[in-house]
C-alpha positions as CSV (number, residue, x, y, z in Angstrom):
1,M,120.4,98.8,90.4
2,E,117.4,98.5,88.2
3,N,116.0,101.7,90.0
4,K,119.1,103.8,89.4
5,Q,117.6,106.0,87.0
6,K,114.2,106.3,88.6
7,T,113.1,109.4,90.5
8,A,110.8,109.7,93.3
9,L,109.1,113.1,94.4
10,I,108.5,113.4,98.0
11,T,106.7,116.3,99.8
12,G,107.2,116.8,103.4
13,A,110.5,114.9,103.2
14,T,112.6,116.7,105.9
15,S,111.0,115.1,108.9
16,G,108.7,112.3,110.3
17,I,107.3,109.6,107.9
18,G,108.3,111.7,104.7
19,K,112.0,111.5,105.7
20,E,111.8,107.9,106.6
21,L,110.2,107.1,103.2
22,A,113.1,109.2,101.5
23,K,115.7,107.1,103.3
24,L,114.0,103.9,101.8
25,F,113.9,105.3,98.3
26,A,117.5,106.5,98.6
27,R,118.5,102.8,100.0
28,D,117.1,101.4,96.8
29,Q,118.9,103.9,94.5
30,Y,116.0,106.2,93.5
31,N,117.1,109.8,92.7
32,L,115.0,112.2,94.7
33,L,113.2,115.5,94.4
34,I,112.4,116.5,97.8
35,V,110.0,119.3,99.1
36,A,109.5,121.1,102.3
37,R,109.2,124.8,103.3
38,D,112.6,125.4,105.0
39,Q,115.6,125.4,102.8
40,G,118.1,124.7,105.6
41,E,116.2,121.6,106.6
42,L,116.1,120.6,102.9
43,D,119.9,121.1,102.6
44,S,120.6,118.9,105.7
45,T,118.2,116.2,104.5
46,A,119.8,116.2,101.0
47,A,123.3,115.9,102.3
48,E,122.2,112.8,104.4
49,L,120.4,111.2,101.6
50,S,123.2,111.9,99.0
51,A,125.4,109.6,101.1
52,S,123.6,106.8,99.4
53,G,125.2,107.7,96.1
54,I,121.8,109.1,94.6
55,K,121.1,112.6,93.3
56,V,119.0,114.8,95.5
57,D,117.3,118.0,94.3
58,T,115.5,120.4,96.8
59,F,112.5,122.5,96.3
60,A,111.5,124.9,99.2
61,R,107.8,125.4,98.7
62,D,104.9,126.1,101.2
63,L,102.4,123.9,99.5
64,S,99.5,125.3,101.8
65,N,99.7,128.2,99.3
66,I,98.0,126.8,96.1
67,D,100.1,129.2,94.0
68,E,103.2,127.4,95.1
69,A,101.8,124.1,94.4
70,F,101.2,125.0,90.9
71,A,104.6,126.6,90.8
72,L,106.4,123.4,91.8
73,C,104.6,121.5,89.1
74,N,105.8,124.3,86.7
75,E,109.3,124.1,88.1
76,I,109.8,120.4,87.8
77,G,108.0,120.4,84.4
78,D,108.5,117.4,82.2
79,R,111.2,115.9,84.2
80,Q,110.3,112.3,84.7
81,V,108.9,111.4,88.0
82,D,108.4,107.7,88.5
83,V,106.9,107.8,91.9
84,L,105.0,110.7,93.6
85,V,104.8,110.8,97.5
86,N,102.1,113.2,98.7
87,D,103.2,113.2,102.4
88,A,103.1,116.9,103.5
89,G,100.3,117.4,105.8
90,Q,99.2,119.5,108.8
91,G,96.6,119.5,111.6
92,L,95.1,121.9,114.1
93,Y,93.9,121.1,117.5
94,G,90.9,122.8,119.2
95,L,87.2,123.2,118.8
96,F,86.0,124.2,115.4
97,K,84.1,127.2,116.9
98,D,87.5,128.5,118.3
99,N,90.0,127.8,115.7
100,D,91.4,130.3,113.3
101,I,89.7,129.9,109.9
102,E,92.9,130.9,108.0
103,R,94.7,128.1,109.7
104,E,92.0,125.8,108.8
105,L,92.0,126.8,105.2
106,D,95.8,126.3,105.1
107,I,95.3,122.8,106.2
108,I,92.7,122.1,103.5
109,H,94.9,123.7,101.0
110,L,97.9,121.4,101.9
111,N,96.2,118.2,102.7
112,I,93.6,118.2,99.8
113,C,94.5,120.8,97.2
114,A,98.2,120.3,96.9
115,T,97.5,116.5,96.8
116,V,95.1,117.0,93.9
117,I,97.3,119.5,92.1
118,L,100.5,117.4,92.2
119,T,98.6,114.2,91.5
120,K,97.1,115.6,88.4
121,H,100.2,116.9,87.0
122,F,102.4,114.0,87.4
123,T,99.8,111.3,86.7
124,K,99.5,112.7,83.2
125,Q,103.0,112.0,82.4
126,M,103.0,108.8,84.1
127,A,99.9,107.8,82.0
128,A,101.8,108.7,78.8
129,R,104.7,106.5,79.7
130,G,102.4,103.6,80.8
131,E,103.8,103.3,84.4
132,G,104.1,105.1,87.8
133,K,103.3,104.9,91.3
134,V,101.5,107.2,93.8
135,L,101.5,107.2,97.4
136,N,99.0,109.4,99.4
137,L,99.4,109.9,103.1
138,G,96.0,109.1,104.4
139,S,95.4,108.2,108.0
140,V,93.2,106.3,110.3
141,A,91.8,109.6,110.9
142,G,90.1,109.4,107.7
143,K,87.8,106.7,109.1
144,L,87.3,108.3,112.4
145,P,85.3,111.6,112.6
146,A,86.9,113.4,115.5
147,P,85.9,116.5,117.7
148,W,88.8,118.6,118.5
149,Q,90.4,117.9,115.0
150,A,87.3,118.0,112.8
151,V,88.9,119.7,109.7
152,Y,92.0,117.5,109.8
153,H,90.2,114.2,110.1
154,A,87.8,115.3,107.2
155,T,90.8,116.1,105.0
156,K,92.0,112.6,105.5
157,A,88.7,111.2,104.7
158,F,88.9,113.1,101.3
159,V,92.4,111.6,100.7
160,L,91.2,108.0,101.1
161,S,88.1,108.7,99.0
162,F,90.3,110.4,96.3
163,T,92.8,107.8,96.2
164,T,90.4,104.9,95.9
165,A,88.4,106.6,93.1
166,I,91.4,107.5,90.9
167,R,93.1,104.1,91.4
168,E,90.0,102.8,89.7
169,E,90.0,105.3,87.1
170,F,93.8,104.5,86.2
171,K,93.5,100.7,86.5
172,D,94.4,100.3,83.0
173,T,97.1,102.8,82.6
174,G,100.1,101.1,84.5
175,I,99.8,103.5,87.4
176,T,99.1,102.2,90.9
177,F,97.7,104.3,94.0
178,T,98.3,103.5,97.4
179,A,97.0,105.1,100.6
180,L,99.1,104.7,103.7
181,M,97.0,104.9,106.9
182,P,99.0,105.4,110.0
183,G,97.5,106.0,113.6
184,V,99.3,108.2,116.1
185,T,102.9,108.4,115.2
186,D,106.0,109.9,117.1
187,T,106.6,112.9,114.9
188,D,106.3,116.6,115.2
189,F,103.0,116.7,113.8
190,F,101.2,116.9,117.2
191,N,103.6,119.7,118.3
192,K,103.0,121.7,115.2
193,A,99.2,121.0,115.6
194,G,99.1,122.4,119.2
195,M,98.0,119.0,120.5
196,N,100.5,118.4,123.4
197,E,97.6,118.6,125.9
198,S,95.5,116.1,124.1
199,K,95.0,112.9,126.0
200,I,95.7,110.8,122.8
201,V,99.3,112.5,122.7
202,Q,100.1,112.3,126.5
203,D,100.4,108.5,126.1
204,K,103.9,108.4,124.3
205,S,104.0,104.6,124.7
206,S,101.1,104.2,122.2
207,M,102.9,106.2,119.5
208,A,104.3,104.2,116.4
209,N,107.9,104.6,115.2
210,P,107.7,106.6,111.9
211,A,110.4,104.2,110.4
212,D,108.0,101.4,111.0
213,V,105.1,103.3,109.4
214,A,107.2,104.3,106.4
215,K,108.3,100.7,105.9
216,D,104.6,99.6,105.8
217,G,103.9,102.2,103.2
218,Y,106.8,101.7,101.1
219,E,106.2,98.0,101.0
220,A,102.6,98.4,100.1
221,L,103.5,101.0,97.3
222,M,106.0,98.6,95.7
223,A,103.5,95.8,95.8
224,G,100.7,98.0,94.2
225,E,98.5,97.6,97.0
226,D,95.5,99.8,97.2
227,R,95.8,100.9,101.0
228,V,97.7,99.8,104.3
229,I,96.7,100.5,107.8
230,S,100.1,100.5,109.7
231,G,99.8,98.7,113.0
232,F,97.7,96.0,114.3
233,K,96.0,98.4,117.0
234,N,95.0,100.7,114.3
235,K,93.6,97.8,112.1
236,M,91.4,96.8,115.1
237,Q,90.5,100.5,115.6
238,V,89.2,100.9,112.1
239,S,87.5,97.5,111.9
240,M,85.6,98.5,115.1
241,A,84.7,102.0,113.6
242,N,83.4,100.4,110.4
243,M,80.8,98.5,112.5
244,T,80.0,101.5,114.6
245,P,77.5,104.4,113.9
246,D,79.6,107.6,113.0
247,S,77.8,109.5,115.8
248,V,79.1,107.0,118.4
249,V,82.6,107.0,116.9
250,A,82.5,110.7,117.0
251,K,81.8,110.7,120.8
252,M,84.5,108.1,121.6
253,M,87.0,110.2,119.7
254,G,86.0,113.4,121.3
255,E,86.6,111.9,124.7
256,M,90.1,110.6,123.5
257,Q,91.0,113.8,122.0
258,E,90.0,116.2,124.7
259,P,92.6,118.1,126.7
260,V,93.8,116.3,129.7
261,A,93.1,119.3,132.0
262,Q,89.5,119.3,130.8
263,E,89.0,115.7,131.7
264,Q,90.4,116.2,135.0
265,Q,88.2,119.1,135.5
266,Q,85.2,117.0,134.6
267,Q,86.2,114.1,136.9
268,Q,86.4,116.8,139.8
269,K,83.0,118.1,138.8
270,D,81.6,114.4,138.8
271,Q,83.1,113.7,142.1
272,S,81.8,116.9,143.8
273,Q,78.2,115.8,142.6
274,Q,78.5,112.4,144.1
């Protein structure tokens, strides 16, 4: 009951890891401020979470629009936010030369700019109180430069660096910062990113359960840890990447990310040349 009056703000809270995190906060009796683009999905999620006996307020905002990120901060204003969860994020699949620049800029605005805007606003009030927690959704992608998702992986590298740096800046304020680093997870992310033809998505057996990822992130957040890599396989992948030249990692990731059809075409070409 000690958390009854505490409030968590969660972006991207209507699906995937964000929704699973919201369930964990609701279980522990945090009141919730949930943010997503679709009001219908927000209403449905709010009704589900309210069954835990907590208060849920919804905010329909497209955080890939920087003005809407600032508007969200203004709308919430001075309401006490004890925990900020920057979960909302998007990706885009394809070669950099072919991808639409506006889609790529939207990804940068959402994954980077919105995270910076919300973190700056709410950590100011946390610092004034002398306590608070921030969970930023990074990814193992932040450690793995990857063709076919060049911009997305780069945004996650920013999130990891940003979270680590401000954790040090705020170390004496009572605020903790945690980066959650999942790998391939069974959410709608890949469908929205247009990645269904990617080799890495075709193997459904390798995908993590978003509830398991959320549990890892929630426990690390509550323990005040700096970051958590969710899943043993992902821990091993990051460890290997740390000992491998970035150019080699990029080549390996490119082979993993390329479309299945393209791989098959290359195999046929190789066979014809033998």
